[in-house]
N, CA, C and O atoms as a CHARMM CRD file, in Angstrom:
* protein
*
  312
    1    1 UNK  N    -60.44400 -20.84500 -49.95600 PROA 1      0.00000
    2    1 UNK  CA   -60.60500 -21.21600 -48.58100 PROA 1      0.00000
    3    1 UNK  C    -59.27600 -21.10100 -47.83500 PROA 1      0.00000
    4    1 UNK  O    -59.23200 -20.72200 -46.66500 PROA 1      0.00000
    5    2 UNK  N    -58.21100 -21.43400 -48.53100 PROA 2      0.00000
    6    2 UNK  CA   -56.89400 -21.40700 -47.88300 PROA 2      0.00000
    7    2 UNK  C    -56.54600 -19.99000 -47.45600 PROA 2      0.00000
    8    2 UNK  O    -56.08100 -19.77400 -46.33600 PROA 2      0.00000
    9    3 UNK  N    -56.76800 -19.02400 -48.33800 PROA 3      0.00000
   10    3 UNK  CA   -56.37200 -17.64500 -48.04400 PROA 3      0.00000
   11    3 UNK  C    -57.32200 -17.00300 -47.03400 PROA 3      0.00000
   12    3 UNK  O    -56.88900 -16.26300 -46.15100 PROA 3      0.00000
   13    4 UNK  N    -58.60300 -17.28500 -47.16500 PROA 4      0.00000
   14    4 UNK  CA   -59.58900 -16.65900 -46.28700 PROA 4      0.00000
   15    4 UNK  C    -59.57200 -17.22100 -44.86100 PROA 4      0.00000
   16    4 UNK  O    -60.08500 -16.58200 -43.94200 PROA 4      0.00000
   17    5 UNK  N    -58.99400 -18.39900 -44.67000 PROA 5      0.00000
   18    5 UNK  CA   -59.02000 -19.00900 -43.34500 PROA 5      0.00000
   19    5 UNK  C    -58.05300 -18.35100 -42.36400 PROA 5      0.00000
   20    5 UNK  O    -58.22600 -18.48200 -41.15200 PROA 5      0.00000
   21    6 UNK  N    -57.04100 -17.64800 -42.86400 PROA 6      0.00000
   22    6 UNK  CA   -56.10200 -16.96400 -41.98300 PROA 6      0.00000
   23    6 UNK  C    -55.08300 -17.90800 -41.37400 PROA 6      0.00000
   24    6 UNK  O    -54.95100 -19.05700 -41.79600 PROA 6      0.00000
   25    7 UNK  N    -54.36700 -17.41500 -40.38200 PROA 7      0.00000
   26    7 UNK  CA   -53.28500 -18.19000 -39.76900 PROA 7      0.00000
   27    7 UNK  C    -53.82200 -19.38200 -38.99400 PROA 7      0.00000
   28    7 UNK  O    -53.24300 -20.46700 -39.04800 PROA 7      0.00000
   29    8 UNK  N    -54.92600 -19.19200 -38.27200 PROA 8      0.00000
   30    8 UNK  CA   -55.46600 -20.30500 -37.48200 PROA 8      0.00000
   31    8 UNK  C    -56.02500 -21.38700 -38.40200 PROA 8      0.00000
   32    8 UNK  O    -55.90500 -22.57500 -38.10700 PROA 8      0.00000
   33    9 UNK  N    -56.62900 -20.98400 -39.50600 PROA 9      0.00000
   34    9 UNK  CA   -57.14900 -21.96500 -40.45500 PROA 9      0.00000
   35    9 UNK  C    -56.03600 -22.72500 -41.14000 PROA 9      0.00000
   36    9 UNK  O    -56.15200 -23.92900 -41.36600 PROA 9      0.00000
   37   10 UNK  N    -54.95700 -22.03600 -41.47500 PROA 10     0.00000
   38   10 UNK  CA   -53.80900 -22.69900 -42.09800 PROA 10     0.00000
   39   10 UNK  C    -53.16400 -23.68700 -41.13600 PROA 10     0.00000
   40   10 UNK  O    -52.71400 -24.75700 -41.54600 PROA 10     0.00000
   41   11 UNK  N    -53.12200 -23.32600 -39.85600 PROA 11     0.00000
   42   11 UNK  CA   -52.56500 -24.24400 -38.85200 PROA 11     0.00000
   43   11 UNK  C    -53.46700 -25.46200 -38.68900 PROA 11     0.00000
   44   11 UNK  O    -52.98400 -26.58400 -38.53600 PROA 11     0.00000
   45   12 UNK  N    -54.77100 -25.23900 -38.72000 PROA 12     0.00000
   46   12 UNK  CA   -55.71500 -26.35100 -38.58900 PROA 12     0.00000
   47   12 UNK  C    -55.65900 -27.27500 -39.80800 PROA 12     0.00000
   48   12 UNK  O    -55.69200 -28.49800 -39.66600 PROA 12     0.00000
   49   13 UNK  N    -55.57400 -26.69300 -40.99800 PROA 13     0.00000
   50   13 UNK  CA   -55.52800 -27.48100 -42.23000 PROA 13     0.00000
   51   13 UNK  C    -54.14600 -28.05900 -42.49100 PROA 13     0.00000
   52   13 UNK  O    -53.98600 -28.90400 -43.37200 PROA 13     0.00000
   53   14 UNK  N    -53.16200 -27.62400 -41.74800 PROA 14     0.00000
   54   14 UNK  CA   -51.77100 -28.07400 -41.85400 PROA 14     0.00000
   55   14 UNK  C    -51.19100 -27.82500 -43.24700 PROA 14     0.00000
   56   14 UNK  O    -50.48100 -28.66400 -43.80100 PROA 14     0.00000
   57   15 UNK  N    -51.50400 -26.67600 -43.78900 PROA 15     0.00000
   58   15 UNK  CA   -50.91300 -26.25800 -45.06300 PROA 15     0.00000
   59   15 UNK  C    -49.62600 -25.49700 -44.78600 PROA 15     0.00000
   60   15 UNK  O    -49.57100 -24.69800 -43.85100 PROA 15     0.00000
   61   16 UNK  N    -48.58800 -25.73300 -45.58600 PROA 16     0.00000
   62   16 UNK  CA   -47.38900 -24.89700 -45.44600 PROA 16     0.00000
   63   16 UNK  C    -47.69000 -23.46900 -45.91700 PROA 16     0.00000
   64   16 UNK  O    -48.66600 -23.22500 -46.62600 PROA 16     0.00000
   65   17 UNK  N    -46.85000 -22.55800 -45.51600 PROA 17     0.00000
   66   17 UNK  CA   -47.08200 -21.14000 -45.81200 PROA 17     0.00000
   67   17 UNK  C    -47.03700 -20.84500 -47.31400 PROA 17     0.00000
   68   17 UNK  O    -47.73300 -19.94200 -47.77700 PROA 17     0.00000
   69   18 UNK  N    -46.23900 -21.58200 -48.08100 PROA 18     0.00000
   70   18 UNK  CA   -46.10100 -21.29500 -49.50600 PROA 18     0.00000
   71   18 UNK  C    -47.36100 -21.63200 -50.29600 PROA 18     0.00000
   72   18 UNK  O    -47.51100 -21.17700 -51.43000 PROA 18     0.00000
   73   19 UNK  N    -48.26900 -22.41900 -49.72400 PROA 19     0.00000
   74   19 UNK  CA   -49.50500 -22.75400 -50.42800 PROA 19     0.00000
   75   19 UNK  C    -50.34000 -21.49300 -50.64600 PROA 19     0.00000
   76   19 UNK  O    -50.97200 -21.33800 -51.69100 PROA 19     0.00000
   77   20 UNK  N    -50.34400 -20.59200 -49.66200 PROA 20     0.00000
   78   20 UNK  CA   -51.07600 -19.32500 -49.82500 PROA 20     0.00000
   79   20 UNK  C    -50.53300 -18.54000 -51.01500 PROA 20     0.00000
   80   20 UNK  O    -51.30400 -17.96700 -51.78500 PROA 20     0.00000
   81   21 UNK  N    -49.21400 -18.51200 -51.16700 PROA 21     0.00000
   82   21 UNK  CA   -48.60800 -17.79000 -52.29100 PROA 21     0.00000
   83   21 UNK  C    -48.96400 -18.43400 -53.62600 PROA 21     0.00000
   84   21 UNK  O    -49.25300 -17.73200 -54.59500 PROA 21     0.00000
   85   22 UNK  N    -48.94600 -19.75700 -53.68500 PROA 22     0.00000
   86   22 UNK  CA   -49.27900 -20.45600 -54.93000 PROA 22     0.00000
   87   22 UNK  C    -50.72700 -20.18100 -55.32000 PROA 22     0.00000
   88   22 UNK  O    -51.02000 -19.93200 -56.49000 PROA 22     0.00000
   89   23 UNK  N    -51.62300 -20.22600 -54.35700 PROA 23     0.00000
   90   23 UNK  CA   -53.03400 -19.95900 -54.64300 PROA 23     0.00000
   91   23 UNK  C    -53.21500 -18.51500 -55.10800 PROA 23     0.00000
   92   23 UNK  O    -53.95400 -18.26300 -56.05900 PROA 23     0.00000
   93   24 UNK  N    -52.55500 -17.57400 -54.45500 PROA 24     0.00000
   94   24 UNK  CA   -52.68700 -16.15900 -54.83300 PROA 24     0.00000
   95   24 UNK  C    -52.11000 -15.90600 -56.22600 PROA 24     0.00000
   96   24 UNK  O    -52.72400 -15.20100 -57.02700 PROA 24     0.00000
   97   25 UNK  N    -50.93700 -16.47400 -56.52500 PROA 25     0.00000
   98   25 UNK  CA   -50.34200 -16.29100 -57.84600 PROA 25     0.00000
   99   25 UNK  C    -51.17600 -16.95800 -58.93000 PROA 25     0.00000
  100   25 UNK  O    -51.31000 -16.42000 -60.02800 PROA 25     0.00000
  101   26 UNK  N    -51.73600 -18.12100 -58.63300 PROA 26     0.00000
  102   26 UNK  CA   -52.61000 -18.78900 -59.59400 PROA 26     0.00000
  103   26 UNK  C    -53.84500 -17.96000 -59.89100 PROA 26     0.00000
  104   26 UNK  O    -54.26600 -17.86200 -61.04400 PROA 26     0.00000
  105   27 UNK  N    -54.42900 -17.36200 -58.86400 PROA 27     0.00000
  106   27 UNK  CA   -55.59700 -16.50400 -59.05600 PROA 27     0.00000
  107   27 UNK  C    -55.23300 -15.28500 -59.89400 PROA 27     0.00000
  108   27 UNK  O    -55.95800 -14.93300 -60.82500 PROA 27     0.00000
  109   28 UNK  N    -54.12900 -14.64700 -59.57400 PROA 28     0.00000
  110   28 UNK  CA   -53.72800 -13.46100 -60.32200 PROA 28     0.00000
  111   28 UNK  C    -53.39000 -13.80100 -61.76400 PROA 28     0.00000
  112   28 UNK  O    -53.72800 -13.03700 -62.66900 PROA 28     0.00000
  113   29 UNK  N    -52.73000 -14.93100 -62.00000 PROA 29     0.00000
  114   29 UNK  CA   -52.43500 -15.33700 -63.37000 PROA 29     0.00000
  115   29 UNK  C    -53.71800 -15.58800 -64.14200 PROA 29     0.00000
  116   29 UNK  O    -53.85400 -15.14700 -65.28400 PROA 29     0.00000
  117   30 UNK  N    -54.65200 -16.28800 -63.53300 PROA 30     0.00000
  118   30 UNK  CA   -55.91400 -16.57900 -64.19500 PROA 30     0.00000
  119   30 UNK  C    -56.71300 -15.33300 -64.49900 PROA 30     0.00000
  120   30 UNK  O    -57.35500 -15.24600 -65.54600 PROA 30     0.00000
  121   31 UNK  N    -56.68200 -14.37500 -63.60400 PROA 31     0.00000
  122   31 UNK  CA   -57.47600 -13.17000 -63.80000 PROA 31     0.00000
  123   31 UNK  C    -56.77500 -12.14900 -64.69600 PROA 31     0.00000
  124   31 UNK  O    -57.40200 -11.55600 -65.57300 PROA 31     0.00000
  125   32 UNK  N    -55.48200 -11.94800 -64.47400 PROA 32     0.00000
  126   32 UNK  CA   -54.77800 -10.88500 -65.18800 PROA 32     0.00000
  127   32 UNK  C    -54.18000 -11.32500 -66.51900 PROA 32     0.00000
  128   32 UNK  O    -54.03600 -10.50000 -67.42100 PROA 32     0.00000
  129   33 UNK  N    -53.82800 -12.59700 -66.66800 PROA 33     0.00000
  130   33 UNK  CA   -53.17800 -13.04700 -67.90000 PROA 33     0.00000
  131   33 UNK  C    -54.13400 -13.79900 -68.81500 PROA 33     0.00000
  132   33 UNK  O    -54.16600 -13.53500 -70.01700 PROA 33     0.00000
  133   34 UNK  N    -54.90600 -14.72300 -68.27800 PROA 34     0.00000
  134   34 UNK  CA   -55.78800 -15.51500 -69.12100 PROA 34     0.00000
  135   34 UNK  C    -56.92200 -14.69200 -69.71200 PROA 34     0.00000
  136   34 UNK  O    -57.38900 -14.99300 -70.81000 PROA 34     0.00000
  137   35 UNK  N    -57.37000 -13.67300 -69.01800 PROA 35     0.00000
  138   35 UNK  CA   -58.45300 -12.84300 -69.52700 PROA 35     0.00000
  139   35 UNK  C    -58.08600 -12.16800 -70.84500 PROA 35     0.00000
  140   35 UNK  O    -58.88300 -12.24700 -71.77900 PROA 35     0.00000
  141   36 UNK  N    -56.93500 -11.50900 -70.98500 PROA 36     0.00000
  142   36 UNK  CA   -56.61700 -10.90700 -72.28400 PROA 36     0.00000
  143   36 UNK  C    -56.06300 -11.90500 -73.30500 PROA 36     0.00000
  144   36 UNK  O    -56.18200 -11.67300 -74.50800 PROA 36     0.00000
  145   37 UNK  N    -55.46500 -13.00400 -72.85400 PROA 37     0.00000
  146   37 UNK  CA   -54.82900 -13.94000 -73.78700 PROA 37     0.00000
  147   37 UNK  C    -55.84600 -14.91100 -74.39300 PROA 37     0.00000
  148   37 UNK  O    -55.67000 -15.33800 -75.53400 PROA 37     0.00000
  149   38 UNK  N    -56.88800 -15.26500 -73.66900 PROA 38     0.00000
  150   38 UNK  CA   -57.86600 -16.24200 -74.15000 PROA 38     0.00000
  151   38 UNK  C    -58.53500 -15.81700 -75.46100 PROA 38     0.00000
  152   38 UNK  O    -58.63200 -16.65100 -76.36100 PROA 38     0.00000
  153   39 UNK  N    -59.00100 -14.57700 -75.62500 PROA 39     0.00000
  154   39 UNK  CA   -59.60300 -14.20000 -76.90900 PROA 39     0.00000
  155   39 UNK  C    -58.60600 -14.26400 -78.06900 PROA 39     0.00000
  156   39 UNK  O    -58.97500 -14.62000 -79.18800 PROA 39     0.00000
  157   40 UNK  N    -57.36100 -13.92500 -77.80400 PROA 40     0.00000
  158   40 UNK  CA   -56.33800 -13.99200 -78.86000 PROA 40     0.00000
  159   40 UNK  C    -56.11200 -15.43500 -79.26900 PROA 40     0.00000
  160   40 UNK  O    -56.01000 -15.74000 -80.45700 PROA 40     0.00000
  161   41 UNK  N    -56.03400 -16.31900 -78.29300 PROA 41     0.00000
  162   41 UNK  CA   -55.83300 -17.73600 -78.59700 PROA 41     0.00000
  163   41 UNK  C    -57.02900 -18.31600 -79.34800 PROA 41     0.00000
  164   41 UNK  O    -56.85500 -19.11800 -80.26500 PROA 41     0.00000
  165   42 UNK  N    -58.23600 -17.91700 -78.96700 PROA 42     0.00000
  166   42 UNK  CA   -59.42500 -18.38200 -79.69100 PROA 42     0.00000
  167   42 UNK  C    -59.43100 -17.86700 -81.11800 PROA 42     0.00000
  168   42 UNK  O    -59.79400 -18.60100 -82.03700 PROA 42     0.00000
  169   43 UNK  N    -59.03700 -16.61800 -81.31700 PROA 43     0.00000
  170   43 UNK  CA   -58.97300 -16.05700 -82.66900 PROA 43     0.00000
  171   43 UNK  C    -57.96500 -16.83300 -83.51600 PROA 43     0.00000
  172   43 UNK  O    -58.24400 -17.16500 -84.66800 PROA 43     0.00000
  173   44 UNK  N    -56.80100 -17.11900 -82.94600 PROA 44     0.00000
  174   44 UNK  CA   -55.80300 -17.89800 -83.67300 PROA 44     0.00000
  175   44 UNK  C    -56.30900 -19.30100 -83.99100 PROA 44     0.00000
  176   44 UNK  O    -56.03400 -19.83400 -85.06600 PROA 44     0.00000
  177   45 UNK  N    -57.03800 -19.89000 -83.06900 PROA 45     0.00000
  178   45 UNK  CA   -57.56000 -21.23400 -83.25600 PROA 45     0.00000
  179   45 UNK  C    -58.61800 -21.27700 -84.36100 PROA 45     0.00000
  180   45 UNK  O    -58.64200 -22.21000 -85.16400 PROA 45     0.00000
  181   46 UNK  N    -59.48500 -20.27600 -84.40200 PROA 46     0.00000
  182   46 UNK  CA   -60.57700 -20.28000 -85.37300 PROA 46     0.00000
  183   46 UNK  C    -60.18000 -19.71500 -86.73700 PROA 46     0.00000
  184   46 UNK  O    -60.93000 -19.88100 -87.69900 PROA 46     0.00000
  185   47 UNK  N    -59.04400 -19.06500 -86.85100 PROA 47     0.00000
  186   47 UNK  CA   -58.59500 -18.50400 -88.12000 PROA 47     0.00000
  187   47 UNK  C    -57.26400 -19.11800 -88.54200 PROA 47     0.00000
  188   47 UNK  O    -56.29700 -18.40600 -88.81300 PROA 47     0.00000
  189   48 UNK  N    -57.22600 -20.43600 -88.59400 PROA 48     0.00000
  190   48 UNK  CA   -55.98800 -21.13500 -88.90600 PROA 48     0.00000
  191   48 UNK  C    -55.48900 -20.81800 -90.31000 PROA 48     0.00000
  192   48 UNK  O    -54.28100 -20.70900 -90.52300 PROA 48     0.00000
  193   49 UNK  N    -56.39900 -20.66800 -91.27400 PROA 49     0.00000
  194   49 UNK  CA   -55.95700 -20.39000 -92.64200 PROA 49     0.00000
  195   49 UNK  C    -55.31600 -19.00800 -92.73600 PROA 49     0.00000
  196   49 UNK  O    -54.32800 -18.83400 -93.44900 PROA 49     0.00000
  197   50 UNK  N    -55.86200 -18.03200 -92.02900 PROA 50     0.00000
  198   50 UNK  CA   -55.29100 -16.68900 -92.03200 PROA 50     0.00000
  199   50 UNK  C    -53.91100 -16.68600 -91.37900 PROA 50     0.00000
  200   50 UNK  O    -52.98000 -16.05100 -91.87500 PROA 50     0.00000
  201   51 UNK  N    -53.79100 -17.39800 -90.26500 PROA 51     0.00000
  202   51 UNK  CA   -52.50400 -17.46000 -89.57000 PROA 51     0.00000
  203   51 UNK  C    -51.47300 -18.18100 -90.42700 PROA 51     0.00000
  204   51 UNK  O    -50.30900 -17.78400 -90.46300 PROA 51     0.00000
  205   52 UNK  N    -51.89500 -19.23900 -91.11900 PROA 52     0.00000
  206   52 UNK  CA   -50.97300 -19.95700 -92.00600 PROA 52     0.00000
  207   52 UNK  C    -50.51900 -19.05900 -93.14800 PROA 52     0.00000
  208   52 UNK  O    -49.34900 -19.09000 -93.52900 PROA 52     0.00000
  209   53 UNK  N    -51.42600 -18.26100 -93.69800 PROA 53     0.00000
  210   53 UNK  CA   -51.05500 -17.32700 -94.76400 PROA 53     0.00000
  211   53 UNK  C    -50.08400 -16.26900 -94.24900 PROA 53     0.00000
  212   53 UNK  O    -49.16000 -15.86800 -94.95800 PROA 53     0.00000
  213   54 UNK  N    -50.29600 -15.82300 -93.02000 PROA 54     0.00000
  214   54 UNK  CA   -49.38600 -14.84000 -92.42400 PROA 54     0.00000
  215   54 UNK  C    -47.99100 -15.42400 -92.26400 PROA 54     0.00000
  216   54 UNK  O    -47.00200 -14.76600 -92.58400 PROA 54     0.00000
  217   55 UNK  N    -47.90400 -16.66100 -91.77100 PROA 55     0.00000
  218   55 UNK  CA   -46.60700 -17.32300 -91.59200 PROA 55     0.00000
  219   55 UNK  C    -45.91700 -17.52900 -92.93200 PROA 55     0.00000
  220   55 UNK  O    -44.70500 -17.34700 -93.04900 PROA 55     0.00000
  221   56 UNK  N    -46.69500 -17.91000 -93.94100 PROA 56     0.00000
  222   56 UNK  CA   -46.11800 -18.12500 -95.26400 PROA 56     0.00000
  223   56 UNK  C    -45.57100 -16.82200 -95.83100 PROA 56     0.00000
  224   56 UNK  O    -44.47000 -16.79100 -96.38100 PROA 56     0.00000
  225   57 UNK  N    -46.33200 -15.76400 -95.69700 PROA 57     0.00000
  226   57 UNK  CA   -45.87500 -14.46100 -96.19000 PROA 57     0.00000
  227   57 UNK  C    -44.62100 -14.00700 -95.46200 PROA 57     0.00000
  228   57 UNK  O    -43.69200 -13.48100 -96.07500 PROA 57     0.00000
  229   58 UNK  N    -44.59800 -14.21000 -94.16100 PROA 58     0.00000
  230   58 UNK  CA   -43.41800 -13.82000 -93.38000 PROA 58     0.00000
  231   58 UNK  C    -42.20600 -14.65700 -93.76900 PROA 58     0.00000
  232   58 UNK  O    -41.08700 -14.14700 -93.81600 PROA 58     0.00000
  233   59 UNK  N    -42.42200 -15.93600 -94.04700 PROA 59     0.00000
  234   59 UNK  CA   -41.30900 -16.80000 -94.43400 PROA 59     0.00000
  235   59 UNK  C    -40.76600 -16.40700 -95.79500 PROA 59     0.00000
  236   59 UNK  O    -39.56100 -16.49600 -96.03200 PROA 59     0.00000
  237   60 UNK  N    -41.64700 -15.97200 -96.69900 PROA 60     0.00000
  238   60 UNK  CA   -41.19500 -15.58000 -98.02800 PROA 60     0.00000
  239   60 UNK  C    -40.44300 -14.25300 -98.01100 PROA 60     0.00000
  240   60 UNK  O    -39.56800 -14.02200 -98.84600 PROA 60     0.00000
  241   61 UNK  N    -40.77700 -13.39100 -97.07200 PROA 61     0.00000
  242   61 UNK  CA   -40.11600 -12.09100 -96.98600 PROA 61     0.00000
  243   61 UNK  C    -38.91600 -12.11600 -96.04600 PROA 61     0.00000
  244   61 UNK  O    -38.26300 -11.09100 -95.85600 PROA 61     0.00000
  245   62 UNK  N    -38.62100 -13.25400 -95.46600 PROA 62     0.00000
  246   62 UNK  CA   -37.53300 -13.35700 -94.48900 PROA 62     0.00000
  247   62 UNK  C    -36.18600 -13.15300 -95.16300 PROA 62     0.00000
  248   62 UNK  O    -35.92100 -13.69100 -96.23800 PROA 62     0.00000
  249   63 UNK  N    -35.36300 -12.38700 -94.52700 PROA 63     0.00000
  250   63 UNK  CA   -33.98200 -12.14600 -94.95700 PROA 63     0.00000
  251   63 UNK  C    -33.88000 -11.75300 -96.42900 PROA 63     0.00000
  252   63 UNK  O    -33.32800 -12.51300 -97.22500 PROA 63     0.00000
  253   64 UNK  N    -34.39300 -10.59300 -96.80700 PROA 64     0.00000
  254   64 UNK  CA   -34.32400 -10.19800 -98.21600 PROA 64     0.00000
  255   64 UNK  C    -32.88900  -9.97500 -98.70300 PROA 64     0.00000
  256   64 UNK  O    -32.62900 -10.08200 -99.90100 PROA 64     0.00000
  257   65 UNK  N    -31.95900  -9.67100 -97.80500 PROA 65     0.00000
  258   65 UNK  CA   -30.57900  -9.45700 -98.22800 PROA 65     0.00000
  259   65 UNK  C    -29.88300 -10.77200 -98.57000 PROA 65     0.00000
  260   65 UNK  O    -28.84500 -10.76100 -99.23200 PROA 65     0.00000
  261   66 UNK  N    -30.43400 -11.89800 -98.13300 PROA 66     0.00000
  262   66 UNK  CA   -29.82400 -13.19500 -98.42600 PROA 66     0.00000
  263   66 UNK  C    -30.37000 -13.81700 -99.71500 PROA 66     0.00000
  264   66 UNK  O    -29.87500 -14.85100-100.16200 PROA 66     0.00000
  265   67 UNK  N    -31.38200 -13.19400-100.30700 PROA 67     0.00000
  266   67 UNK  CA   -31.94000 -13.71200-101.54300 PROA 67     0.00000
  267   67 UNK  C    -30.94000 -13.59000-102.67200 PROA 67     0.00000
  268   67 UNK  O    -30.12200 -12.67100-102.70300 PROA 67     0.00000
  269   68 UNK  N    -31.01600 -14.51100-103.58100 PROA 68     0.00000
  270   68 UNK  CA   -30.12700 -14.45900-104.74300 PROA 68     0.00000
  271   68 UNK  C    -30.54000 -13.29000-105.63100 PROA 68     0.00000
  272   68 UNK  O    -31.71100 -13.14400-105.98300 PROA 68     0.00000
  273   69 UNK  N    -29.59200 -12.48500-105.97500 PROA 69     0.00000
  274   69 UNK  CA   -29.85600 -11.33900-106.83400 PROA 69     0.00000
  275   69 UNK  C    -29.75700 -11.77700-108.29300 PROA 69     0.00000
  276   69 UNK  O    -28.90000 -12.58100-108.66100 PROA 69     0.00000
  277   70 UNK  N    -30.64000 -11.24000-109.10100 PROA 70     0.00000
  278   70 UNK  CA   -30.58800 -11.53500-110.53400 PROA 70     0.00000
  279   70 UNK  C    -29.33000 -10.86400-111.10100 PROA 70     0.00000
  280   70 UNK  O    -28.97800  -9.75500-110.69800 PROA 70     0.00000
  281   71 UNK  N    -28.66300 -11.53500-112.02600 PROA 71     0.00000
  282   71 UNK  CA   -27.45900 -10.92700-112.61200 PROA 71     0.00000
  283   71 UNK  C    -27.83100  -9.67700-113.40000 PROA 71     0.00000
  284   71 UNK  O    -28.86700  -9.62800-114.06400 PROA 71     0.00000
  285   72 UNK  N    -26.98100  -8.68500-113.31500 PROA 72     0.00000
  286   72 UNK  CA   -27.23000  -7.43900-114.03400 PROA 72     0.00000
  287   72 UNK  C    -26.31200  -7.37900-115.25200 PROA 72     0.00000
  288   72 UNK  O    -25.19100  -7.88800-115.24600 PROA 72     0.00000
  289   73 UNK  N    -26.82100  -6.75200-116.26600 PROA 73     0.00000
  290   73 UNK  CA   -26.05700  -6.60300-117.49800 PROA 73     0.00000
  291   73 UNK  C    -25.40300  -5.23800-117.46400 PROA 73     0.00000
  292   73 UNK  O    -26.08400  -4.21800-117.35100 PROA 73     0.00000
  293   74 UNK  N    -24.08400  -5.21500-117.56200 PROA 74     0.00000
  294   74 UNK  CA   -23.37600  -3.94600-117.56000 PROA 74     0.00000
  295   74 UNK  C    -23.24900  -3.46400-118.99800 PROA 74     0.00000
  296   74 UNK  O    -22.88800  -4.21300-119.90500 PROA 74     0.00000
  297   75 UNK  N    -23.55400  -2.21700-119.16300 PROA 75     0.00000
  298   75 UNK  CA   -23.41800  -1.65300-120.49700 PROA 75     0.00000
  299   75 UNK  C    -21.95700  -1.26300-120.72300 PROA 75     0.00000
  300   75 UNK  O    -21.27600  -0.79800-119.80900 PROA 75     0.00000
  301   76 UNK  N    -21.50000  -1.45800-121.93200 PROA 76     0.00000
  302   76 UNK  CA   -20.10800  -1.12600-122.25300 PROA 76     0.00000
  303   76 UNK  C    -19.88400   0.37900-122.20400 PROA 76     0.00000
  304   76 UNK  O    -20.67900   1.14700-122.74500 PROA 76     0.00000
  305   77 UNK  N    -18.82700   0.79000-121.57200 PROA 77     0.00000
  306   77 UNK  CA   -18.49600   2.22700-121.48000 PROA 77     0.00000
  307   77 UNK  C    -17.44400   2.53500-122.52800 PROA 77     0.00000
  308   77 UNK  O    -16.44700   1.82100-122.63600 PROA 77     0.00000
  309   78 UNK  N    -17.65000   3.56500-123.28100 PROA 78     0.00000
  310   78 UNK  CA   -16.70400   3.94200-124.34300 PROA 78     0.00000
  311   78 UNK  C    -15.68100   4.91400-123.85200 PROA 78     0.00000
  312   78 UNK  O    -14.81100   5.33300-124.61600 PROA 78     0.00000
């Protein structure tokens, strides 16, 4: 209603000009961002065990160069 009312409607409703921007940005965020993100969030919510396994696997593979190396046996050179 705020955006469709125009300048005369905004003056009548006594809304500051920035309210139109907030409403427009909220609409665009809801339409452009929530639409693709909502299914991903639902998938993460319903597959908690899979996500936990993924995090565990990633944590175990983290920083392979910092892992303790097994000692190597050097063969005697003649």
